[in-house]
C-alpha positions as semicolon CSV with decimal commas, in nm:
position;residue;x (nm);y (nm);z (nm)
1;M;5,867;-8,251;6,435
2;E;6,131;-8,518;6,466
3;N;6,497;-8,446;6,403
4;I;6,579;-8,561;6,047
5;L;6,927;-8,713;6,039
6;Y;6,946;-8,782;5,666
7;S;6,715;-8,758;5,367
8;W;6,719;-8,852;4,999
9;K;6,483;-8,891;4,704
10;F;6,477;-9,139;4,420
11;E;6,268;-9,187;4,111
12;D;6,052;-9,499;4,109
13;K;5,896;-9,474;3,767
14;K;5,887;-9,788;3,556
15;N;6,030;-9,721;3,209
16;R;5,869;-9,984;2,993
17;S;5,836;-9,988;2,619
18;Q;5,517;-10,031;2,419
19;L;5,638;-10,378;2,324
20;W;5,647;-10,476;2,694
21;Y;5,283;-10,375;2,737
22;I;5,178;-10,551;2,415
23;I;5,344;-10,875;2,527
24;A;5,198;-10,849;2,880
25;L;4,847;-10,784;2,746
26;S;4,882;-11,072;2,499
27;V;4,983;-11,311;2,778
28;V;4,688;-11,201;2,995
29;I;4,440;-11,240;2,707
30;W;4,588;-11,576;2,607
31;L;4,574;-11,712;2,964
32;T;4,217;-11,587;3,007
33;I;4,099;-11,748;2,683
34;W;4,285;-12,068;2,765
35;G;4,118;-12,073;3,109
36;F;3,772;-12,045;2,951
37;L;3,847;-12,310;2,688
38;T;3,964;-12,556;2,954
39;K;3,670;-12,462;3,181
40;Q;3,897;-12,313;3,447
41;Y;3,681;-12,006;3,498
42;G;3,828;-11,929;3,840
43;M;4,178;-11,911;3,696
44;S;4,059;-11,675;3,421
45;F;3,892;-11,453;3,679
46;I;4,205;-11,450;3,899
47;I;4,430;-11,366;3,600
48;L;4,204;-11,072;3,508
49;L;4,181;-10,959;3,871
50;I;4,558;-10,970;3,927
51;S;4,635;-10,792;3,598
52;W;4,382;-10,518;3,683
53;L;4,529;-10,484;4,034
54;V;4,886;-10,455;3,901
55;Y;4,778;-10,195;3,645
56;F;4,587;-9,997;3,909
57;V;4,873;-9,999;4,161
58;E;5,131;-9,906;3,897
59;N;4,932;-9,610;3,767
60;N;4,848;-9,478;4,114
61;S;5,192;-9,504;4,273
62;E;5,423;-9,210;4,326
63;D;5,695;-9,143;4,071
64;E;5,933;-8,993;4,328
65;I;5,994;-9,143;4,673
66;Q;6,119;-8,935;4,967
67;V;6,310;-9,123;5,240
68;Q;6,392;-8,961;5,574
69;I;6,600;-9,114;5,851
70;T;6,509;-8,991;6,197
71;E;6,612;-9,089;6,549
72;Q;6,293;-9,298;6,588
73;G;6,276;-9,465;6,245
74;L;6,232;-9,414;5,872
75;Y;5,972;-9,211;5,686
76;I;5,919;-9,350;5,338
77;S;5,663;-9,151;5,140
78;N;5,458;-9,044;5,442
79;T;5,469;-9,393;5,598
80;F;5,661;-9,430;5,921
81;Y;5,861;-9,745;6,003
82;D;6,010;-9,745;6,351
83;Y;6,338;-9,930;6,391
84;S;6,173;-10,214;6,583
85;S;5,955;-10,294;6,280
86;I;6,265;-10,350;6,060
87;K;6,448;-10,680;6,123
88;K;6,750;-10,621;5,903
89;Y;6,866;-10,463;5,583
90;S;7,076;-10,576;5,291
91;V;7,239;-10,399;4,998
92;W;7,246;-10,520;4,640
93;Y;7,523;-10,414;4,411
94;Q;7,539;-10,384;4,035
95;N;7,878;-10,339;3,870
96;D;8,046;-10,276;4,209
97;S;7,808;-9,990;4,283
98;A;7,523;-9,995;4,535
99;N;7,191;-10,022;4,357
100;L;6,923;-10,128;4,604
101;L;6,867;-10,108;4,979
102;R;6,635;-10,390;5,087
103;L;6,460;-10,356;5,422
104;H;6,331;-10,680;5,575
105;L;6,024;-10,588;5,781
106;N;5,858;-10,767;6,072
107;K;5,520;-10,744;5,896
108;A;5,359;-11,048;5,738
109;S;5,174;-10,851;5,469
110;V;5,470;-10,651;5,338
111;A;5,786;-10,838;5,431
112;I;6,032;-10,660;5,200
113;L;6,072;-10,296;5,105
114;D;6,319;-10,203;4,828
115;L;6,471;-9,855;4,801
116;K;6,692;-9,739;4,516
117;I;7,023;-9,610;4,641
118;S;7,368;-9,505;4,522
119;S;7,704;-9,582;4,681
120;E;7,743;-9,224;4,807
121;I;7,402;-9,227;4,974
122;L;7,464;-9,577;5,114
123;S;7,766;-9,467;5,316
124;Q;7,559;-9,192;5,481
125;V;7,261;-9,421;5,539
126;Q;7,476;-9,693;5,699
127;F;7,631;-9,434;5,929
128;Y;7,287;-9,356;6,073
129;I;7,107;-9,692;6,071
130;N;7,380;-9,943;6,167
131;D;7,315;-9,875;6,537
132;F;6,944;-9,960;6,498
133;I;6,914;-10,218;6,220
134;E;7,119;-10,532;6,158
135;D;7,319;-10,537;5,834
136;W;7,244;-10,872;5,668
137;W;7,554;-10,905;5,453
138;K;7,467;-11,263;5,349
139;A;7,172;-11,155;5,135
140;E;7,181;-11,274;4,778
141;M;6,957;-11,216;4,484
142;T;6,715;-11,508;4,452
143;S;6,601;-11,652;4,121
144;T;6,265;-11,480;4,173
145;D;6,439;-11,146;4,223
146;K;6,641;-11,203;3,905
147;L;6,326;-11,287;3,711
148;I;6,148;-10,976;3,841
149;R;6,442;-10,758;3,737
150;F;6,465;-10,925;3,396
151;L;6,092;-10,877;3,328
152;N;6,109;-10,518;3,455
153;L;5,825;-10,569;3,702
């Protein structure tokens, strides 16, 4: 067993209201019907496929995520990321408090991994990972990131 330098857990459950689901389902149904009426059957199929995939992933994901920092890399919910597979990291703040630790990976399939974090945990995490991973202090929230946060996706 590897030597665990630091460890923390965070809850990753989406807290959405019934209204959110009603609006999302209405948009999916409307886009599907519109696709059939305009004879864009492929678009309708893709909308249904993506909405099913999002629903499936959301309902089968873990509600609590365990993160462990070791001398060789990070364990995030039983998945190991060695330090060479992480290009850099950035921290997002909300109201002058750390809110999100974003890992930029060297993988093409999953390029970004977001971890919820607090300011107290951040100081400990930075102590251990700054020697292995570059701190990308220039990172800013893109308009896509803002939209995702606003829509609670």
